[in-house]
C-alpha positions as CSV (number, residue, x, y, z in Angstrom):
1,M,80.8,114.5,105.2
2,S,82.4,117.9,103.4
3,I,84.7,118.1,101.4
4,S,85.9,120.2,99.1
5,T,86.4,121.5,95.7
6,N,89.2,121.0,93.5
7,S,89.4,124.6,93.4
8,S,89.5,125.5,96.5
9,Q,91.2,123.1,99.1
10,P,94.6,124.9,100.0
11,E,98.5,122.5,98.6
12,S,99.5,122.4,102.0
13,V,96.7,120.0,103.1
14,D,98.3,117.1,104.9
15,Q,97.3,113.6,102.9
16,N,97.7,111.4,105.4
17,N,95.0,113.3,107.4
18,L,92.5,113.7,104.4
19,P,89.2,112.7,105.5
20,S,87.7,109.8,104.0
21,L,84.8,108.8,103.6
22,I,84.3,104.3,103.9
23,W,80.7,102.6,103.3
24,P,79.8,100.3,105.1
25,D,81.3,100.8,109.2
26,P,83.8,99.0,108.5
27,S,84.2,97.5,112.5
28,P,83.3,94.7,113.4
29,L,83.5,92.9,110.8
30,P,81.1,89.4,110.5
31,R,82.5,86.6,111.9
32,F,81.5,83.0,110.4
33,S,81.1,79.5,112.8
34,H,84.7,78.5,111.0
35,P,86.8,81.1,108.1
36,L,86.0,81.1,105.0
37,H,88.4,79.5,102.5
38,L,88.8,82.0,99.6
39,G,91.7,82.1,96.9
40,V,92.7,84.9,95.7
41,M,94.4,86.0,91.9
42,A,96.3,88.7,90.9
43,S,98.4,90.4,87.8
44,G,100.7,93.1,89.6
45,N,102.3,93.9,92.6
46,G,99.9,92.1,95.0
47,S,99.7,94.3,97.1
48,N,96.0,94.2,98.3
49,F,96.4,90.0,97.8
50,E,99.1,90.5,101.7
51,V,96.4,93.0,102.2
52,L,94.3,89.8,102.9
53,V,96.6,87.6,104.2
54,K,96.9,90.0,107.4
55,A,93.6,90.4,108.2
56,T,93.6,86.5,107.9
57,E,97.1,86.3,110.9
58,R,95.7,89.2,112.5
59,K,92.1,88.2,112.8
60,Q,90.4,91.2,112.3
61,L,89.1,88.8,108.7
62,D,87.9,85.2,109.9
63,A,89.0,83.2,106.5
64,S,92.0,81.8,105.6
65,I,93.5,82.1,102.1
66,D,94.4,79.4,100.2
67,V,95.1,80.0,97.3
68,L,97.2,82.5,94.8
69,V,96.2,82.4,91.2
70,V,98.5,84.3,88.6
71,N,98.1,85.1,85.1
72,N,102.1,85.8,85.0
73,P,105.5,84.1,85.8
74,D,107.4,87.0,87.3
75,C,104.6,89.4,89.0
76,E,105.0,90.6,92.6
77,A,102.1,89.0,93.7
78,R,104.3,85.7,93.6
79,R,106.7,86.1,95.9
80,R,104.9,87.7,97.7
81,A,103.1,84.4,98.4
82,E,106.5,83.0,98.6
83,R,107.2,84.4,101.6
84,L,103.3,84.8,103.3
85,G,103.3,80.0,102.9
86,I,100.6,81.0,100.7
87,P,100.1,78.0,97.3
88,C,100.3,79.9,94.3
89,V,99.7,79.1,90.8
90,V,100.5,79.6,87.7
91,H,98.3,80.0,85.3
92,D,100.5,82.2,82.2
93,H,97.4,83.5,80.0
94,R,99.9,83.4,76.7
95,K,99.7,80.0,76.9
96,F,96.2,79.0,76.5
97,S,95.2,79.5,73.7
98,S,91.8,81.8,74.1
99,R,89.8,82.8,77.0
100,E,87.8,80.7,77.6
101,Q,90.7,78.1,78.1
102,L,92.0,80.3,80.8
103,D,89.1,80.5,83.0
104,Q,88.3,77.1,82.8
105,A,91.8,75.9,84.1
106,L,90.7,78.8,86.9
107,V,88.1,77.1,87.9
108,S,89.7,73.8,87.9
109,T,91.7,75.2,90.2
110,F,89.4,77.3,92.8
111,K,87.2,73.6,92.5
112,K,90.4,71.6,93.7
113,M,90.8,74.1,96.8
114,S,87.5,74.4,98.0
115,V,87.0,77.5,98.0
116,E,83.7,79.5,99.1
117,G,84.5,82.7,97.2
118,I,87.4,84.3,95.1
119,V,88.5,87.7,95.1
120,M,90.2,89.5,92.0
121,A,92.8,91.7,93.2
122,G,94.7,93.9,90.5
123,W,93.8,90.4,87.8
124,M,94.6,92.4,85.0
125,R,92.1,90.4,82.3
126,I,88.9,89.9,80.8
127,V,87.3,86.6,82.5
128,T,84.4,85.2,80.4
129,P,81.1,83.9,81.7
130,I,83.0,80.2,82.0
131,L,84.1,81.2,85.1
132,V,81.8,83.6,86.1
133,E,79.5,81.4,86.1
134,A,81.1,78.5,88.0
135,F,80.7,81.2,90.8
136,T,78.1,82.5,91.0
137,D,78.1,85.9,93.1
138,R,81.5,84.4,94.3
139,L,83.7,86.4,92.5
140,L,84.7,90.2,93.5
141,N,86.7,92.6,92.6
142,I,88.1,95.6,93.2
143,H,87.8,98.3,91.1
144,P,90.4,101.6,92.0
145,S,86.4,103.8,91.5
146,L,83.7,105.0,92.9
147,L,81.8,102.7,90.3
148,P,79.9,103.1,88.2
149,S,82.0,106.5,87.6
150,F,85.6,105.0,85.3
151,T,85.1,101.5,84.4
152,G,87.2,99.6,82.4
153,L,91.0,100.7,82.3
154,D,92.9,103.7,84.1
155,A,90.0,105.1,86.1
156,V,92.5,107.3,88.5
157,G,93.3,108.4,84.8
158,Q,90.4,109.1,84.2
159,A,89.4,111.0,86.9
160,L,91.3,113.3,86.7
161,K,90.6,113.9,83.8
162,A,87.2,114.1,84.1
163,G,88.0,117.0,86.8
164,V,85.8,115.8,89.0
165,S,86.4,116.4,92.8
166,I,86.1,113.0,94.7
167,T,86.7,109.7,93.2
168,G,87.4,106.4,95.7
169,C,87.5,102.4,95.1
170,S,84.9,100.1,95.6
171,V,84.8,96.6,95.7
172,H,81.8,95.0,93.6
173,R,80.4,91.1,92.5
174,V,82.4,90.4,89.4
175,T,78.7,90.0,86.5
176,A,79.8,88.7,82.8
177,E,79.5,93.0,82.0
178,V,83.2,94.3,83.1
179,D,82.5,96.2,86.1
180,A,78.6,96.5,86.4
181,G,78.0,93.8,89.0
182,P,76.3,94.6,92.3
183,V,78.8,97.0,94.4
184,I,78.8,95.8,97.8
185,A,81.6,98.7,99.4
186,Q,83.2,101.8,98.7
187,A,85.2,103.5,100.2
188,A,85.6,107.9,98.9
189,V,88.8,109.6,98.5
190,P,89.1,113.4,97.5
191,I,91.2,114.6,94.3
192,L,93.3,117.1,95.7
193,C,94.5,120.0,92.8
194,S,98.1,119.2,93.4
195,D,97.4,115.8,92.6
196,D,99.2,113.5,89.6
197,H,98.6,110.3,88.7
198,Q,100.8,108.6,91.3
199,R,99.3,110.4,94.3
200,L,96.4,110.1,93.5
201,S,96.4,106.3,93.1
202,Q,98.4,106.0,95.9
203,R,95.9,107.4,99.1
204,I,93.3,105.1,96.8
205,Q,95.6,102.1,97.5
206,S,95.3,102.6,100.8
207,Q,91.8,102.5,100.6
208,E,91.3,99.6,98.6
209,H,93.3,98.0,100.9
210,K,91.1,99.4,104.3
211,L,88.2,97.8,101.1
212,L,88.2,95.0,101.3
213,P,89.0,92.6,103.8
214,L,85.3,94.6,104.5
215,A,83.9,94.2,101.3
216,V,85.1,89.7,101.6
217,A,83.2,89.3,105.4
218,I,80.2,90.8,104.4
219,A,80.7,88.6,101.6
220,G,81.0,85.7,102.9
221,Q,77.4,86.4,105.3
222,S,75.8,86.0,101.5
223,W,77.9,82.7,100.6
224,R,77.4,81.2,103.8
225,S,74.0,82.1,104.1
226,Q,73.4,80.4,100.7
227,V,75.4,77.0,101.3
228,N,72.7,77.1,104.7
229,S,69.4,77.8,102.8
230,G,70.8,75.0,100.7
231,V,70.8,76.8,97.8
232,E,74.5,76.6,95.5
233,G,75.9,79.6,94.0
């Protein structure tokens, strides 16, 4: 795929008809002998959470979303869960004395629900080894950049400031180091000379919605192979 640089892009580019690149190939998604059992963590709008729910309803993603956990009682993700009929647990981070105590509560919730994997879909808190080690290789995060570029906060703003021509989004396994775990899948998004933060964020998010079900299905294959080989995560 060839994408031109910012300096040569015409202002009349149709933003709804841009070239895109998703790796690996997004179709068809892997299937399983019985659906994956997933937990999701969110702090804000929850659009990626809803994408996962809709993907399971369409039978695109062979999984069930068993629980959503939020740390913000008034977030839109919680209202989406109510509308979609998904159980939602609130662990308000302001009521915990440390990140470790919050993560202990998260581990307890997810183990009680017997989830196989967890997706951080806009979770705006740094997690600790307590959660990471309880679900080794089974904790996923989606980040709005082509990792390892632009880790941490405001990856979209970082990309615009750097003047790069291409950015995107990545789904990766979560490790103790922020945004440093192995990448499972990525989608590239060209940056137009007319882009501001909002326009670029919207186009990246549209690719996140395509990427996340694919990455979860790919990760699910390794989760199931660990179970079948007798290895516990």
